[in-house]
C-alpha positions in Angstrom: 0.2 0.3 0.4 2.7 2.2 0.7 4.7 1.5 -2.5 1.9 3.5 -4.5 1.2 6.6 -2.6 5.1 6.8 -2.3 4.8 6.8 -6.5 2.1 9.0 -6.7 3.6 11.4 -4.8 7.2 11.0 -6.2 5.3 11.9 -9.8 3.6 14.5 -8.7 6.6 16.3 -6.9 8.4 15.8 -10.1 5.5 17.2 -12.4 5.4 20.3 -10.1 9.3 20.8 -10.5 8.9 20.2 -14.2 5.8 23.1 -14.6 8.1 25.0 -12.0 11.3 25.4 -14.1 9.2 25.9 -17.6 7.6 29.0 -15.9 10.6 30.3 -14.8 12.7 29.4 -18.4 9.3 31.1 -19.7 9.7 34.1 -17.5 13.3 35.0 -19.2 12.1 34.5 -22.7 11.9 37.5 -24.8 9.6 38.9 -27.3 6.2 38.1 -25.2 2.8 38.7 -26.6 0.1 41.3 -26.0 -0.4 44.8 -25.2 2.0 47.3 -23.7 2.7 51.3 -22.6 6.0 52.5 -21.5 7.5 55.8 -20.8 10.4 57.4 -21.5 13.1 60.0 -21.2 14.8 61.4 -24.2 17.8 63.1 -24.8 17.2 65.1 -28.2 19.6 66.5 -30.6 18.4 69.1 -32.9 20.8 70.3 -35.5 19.4 73.2 -38.0 22.2 74.5 -40.1 25.1 75.7 -38.0 23.0 75.3 -34.9 23.0 72.7 -32.5 21.1 71.8 -29.4 20.1 69.3 -26.7 16.8 69.5 -25.5 14.7 66.6 -23.2 11.6 65.3 -23.6 9.2 62.8 -22.1 7.0 60.4 -23.8 4.3 57.6 -23.6 3.6 54.9 -26.1 0.8 52.5 -26.3 0.9 49.2 -28.5 0.4 45.4 -29.1 2.7 42.4 -30.5 0.8 40.8 -33.2 3.4 38.3 -33.3 6.7 37.9 -31.4 8.2 39.3 -34.3 6.2 42.6 -35.3 4.3 45.3 -33.3 2.3 48.2 -33.7 2.7 51.3 -31.4 1.4 55.0 -31.1 3.7 57.6 -29.4 3.3 60.9 -28.1 5.5 63.2 -25.9 6.5 66.7 -25.2 9.5 68.3 -24.3 10.7 69.2 -20.2 14.4 70.7 -21.1 15.2 73.3 -23.7 18.4 74.8 -24.4 20.0 77.9 -25.6 22.5 78.8 -28.2 23.6 82.1 -29.4 20.7 84.4 -27.6 17.7 82.1 -29.2 16.2 79.4 -26.9 15.2 76.1 -28.4 12.3 73.6 -27.1 10.7 70.6 -28.5 6.8 71.4 -27.9 5.8 67.9 -28.9 6.0 64.9 -31.1 3.5 62.2 -31.8 3.6 59.5 -34.2 2.6 55.7 -35.6 5.3 53.1 -35.7 5.7 49.5 -36.5 8.4 47.3 -34.6 10.4 44.1 -36.2 11.4 42.4 -32.8 14.0 40.1 -32.7 12.7 37.4 -30.2 14.9 35.0 -28.6 15.5 32.5 -25.7 17.2 35.6 -23.6 15.7 38.5 -21.6 16.6 41.3 -24.3 14.4 41.9 -27.3 16.2 43.6 -29.7 14.5 45.8 -32.1 13.8 48.1 -35.4 11.1 50.5 -35.0 10.0 52.9 -38.3 7.0 54.9 -38.7 6.3 58.4 -39.0 6.4 61.6 -36.8 5.2 64.9 -36.3 7.6 67.3 -34.3 6.8 71.1 -33.1 9.6 73.2 -32.4 10.0 76.7 -31.1 12.8 79.2 -31.2 12.7 82.0 -29.1 14.8 84.7 -29.0 14.7 88.8 -28.6 13.0 89.3 -32.3 10.2 86.7 -31.9 9.2 83.2 -32.1 8.7 80.9 -34.7 7.3 77.5 -34.4 8.1 74.9 -36.9 5.8 72.0 -37.6 6.6 69.1 -39.7 5.9 65.5 -40.1 8.5 63.0 -41.5 9.3 59.3 -42.0 11.2 58.1 -38.8 13.7 54.8 -37.7 15.6 54.1 -34.7 16.8 50.6 -33.0 16.1 49.8 -29.2 16.7 46.6 -27.2 14.1 45.8 -24.3 15.3 43.8 -21.4 12.5 42.1 -19.3 13.0 42.7 -15.6 9.9 40.7 -14.5 6.8 39.0 -16.9 5.6 42.4 -16.9 8.0 44.8 -16.7 10.9 45.6 -18.9 13.3 48.2 -19.5 14.7 49.9 -22.5 17.2 51.5 -24.5 16.5 53.5 -27.8 17.8 55.4 -30.7 15.4 56.8 -32.8 15.8 59.5 -35.7 12.4 61.5 -35.5 13.2 63.8 -38.4 15.9 64.7 -41.1 14.7 67.3 -43.6 16.1 70.3 -45.4 19.0 70.0 -43.5 17.4 69.7 -40.0 17.6 66.8 -37.9 16.0 65.4 -34.7 17.5 62.7 -33.2 16.7 61.0 -29.7 18.6 58.6 -27.2 15.9 57.0 -25.2 15.7 55.0 -21.3 12.8 54.1 -20.1 10.3 51.3 -19.0 7.4 49.4 -20.8 5.0 47.8 -18.8 3.0 44.3 -20.7 -0.5 43.5 -19.6 
């Protein structure tokens, strides 16, 4: 009578251990699926002819993974730190856009990705002569990596070229967090 009980308990223990190890292995697998939202702080470099300034921006994103390798997202942000050059104060008022991501899902907690889409940026330059606003859209692209910290939380590092037209460029290096649902 004791052998069947010991056998059943032994099989139950092995099964529980196997399920536990599979759950831990999935925790470190990249390229999860579903919806996500994130917050980023970006160090933005604005170049226009001879002028170059560095400003800061906060942004949010929402998106979803269609598959572990392809996602769609929307982003919006606003400037939080202005810069001055030759008596002119430059700022990034706001930006928003729609993007697609190509993700390199793998067995590690890090998911490298490429991102591309369109961004509308609004820049402002203010001097004693007045204020000039520029509101433009352009094709945007970048690359980054999400690193899973928990199954629901990832850290993020990303480079993005938001705008490149008529001798003016807007580039950003962002740090952030992403929450999966």
